[in-house]
N, C-alpha and C positions, 0 to 999 in steps of 0.2 A: 505494498501501500503505499503510497506517495505521502509525503509531510501535509499534515494538516487534519488526518482521517485516519479515525478508529473505527472497530470493530466492536459490534456488540449485537445480545442476546435480549429476547425478550423475557422477561420476570414473571410479570404477571399483567391482566389486563382490566382495567375497572370499567364496566359500562353503568352508568346512570343519567337520571336527570337533573337537573338545577332545579329548586322551587320558584314559583312562578315569586316577582318582584325582587330575588334577588340581584347582588350585585355579579356578572359574571366573572371577573375576573379575581373580585373578594372572596367569592366561593370558592375557586379553584385555588387560592393560595393558601382559603382556610386546609382544603381539602388535603392538598400535599405535605401539611407540616402534621397535619393529625395521623397520615398514612406513613408517614417518614418516606417519603416520594422525592429522591435529588435528582432524578435522571428518567425521562418519559418522552414522549411522544402524545400530544394530544388533538383530538380531530372533535368537531362541535358542527351540530347543526340544529336548525331551530330558527324561533323568532325571537324578537328584542321591542319592549314597550318604547325603549329609551337608548340612543348608541352616543358613547365615546370614545373617537381614536385620535390615533395621532397622525401626524406626518412629517416626517423628519427633511427640516430644510439643512442639504448640505452643508451652503454656503455661511449661514450663521452656526450651523453644528446646535440645532437646537428643532423641540417638539412644538407643531403649532395644530392645537386641538380642532377639531371634526364635530360638530354636535348636531344630533339632529331629536327632536321630542315626537314627530312622528314613528308609526310601528315599522320596524322595518322584518323582512325576511334576510336569513343566512344561507348565502348561498354558498359561502365557502370561509370555514377556520378550521386555520392547522397552527400547531405551535409544540413549543418545547417547555420543559423542564430540566434545568441546570442549575450551579450554586452561583449566586454574585453575594460578595460579603460572608460566606461561610455559611448561608441559608440557602435551602429552594426557593428560586428564583421562576414564576411560570411569566413564559414570553408566548404570546399571540396576533398574530393578524390577521382581517377578519375583510371579508366582501358580501357586503348589505345591499337585498334590491328592495329598492321604495315602492310604492304604490304603481308609480308608473313604470314601472319594469326599472329603470336609471338605478345605476350604482354605487355606492360611494365604499371605500375599501381605506385600509388603512392600520396601524398600530394599537391593539387595543387598551384602552386607560379603565380605571376606575369611572364610575356612569353608565355603565350598558345595562339597563335595567332588564332582565327577566322576561321574556313573556313565556314564552316555551322553550325549556333548548335540551337535548339531549347530546351524551359527551362519551366520546371512549376515549381512555388513560392507556397508555400503554407502557408500565414502565422497564425499564434497562438493567439489565447485569452486564456489567463491569467499571471501567476506570471512571470517577466523577468528573465532571466538565466544570471549570469554574469560568465565570464572565470577569473580564479584565478590562479595566480601561485600556481604550486603543487614541493613542492622538493623534494619530492622523484621520480618524473617522471622527472622533468625539463621542464612539459608542463604546459601550462594553461588550465586548466580542468573544467568545469561546478562545480559551486557550489551549488548544490541540497542537 
């Protein structure tokens, strides 16, 4: 394998739904802490009552919020769990469809209120991955 890549096996798979009205990111962060999950793949589908996403401005090296208080359908939501500052860290990106079929997407922030959400969380077995600050991008990236 080349630099920057590791190999993993699936340890456990969790399948569930997130309760109505919960914060999407808050629920998942609490779940991984409760279960002691430090390395995982996350897949999500469903609908949100409200959405709060981030768009990373590469020149300014900062996130700009994208908010919408109308209900949306999750077209795709994918993410991972790694470690940041020695703790489990959930990182999600989401694409959502509005009522007219147009889509918005970005980095999931707190403020995504659940209408109906189902998830799979694939816990991985292998070396843990820590996020470290990257001067070039201004982001916390995997140290692999």
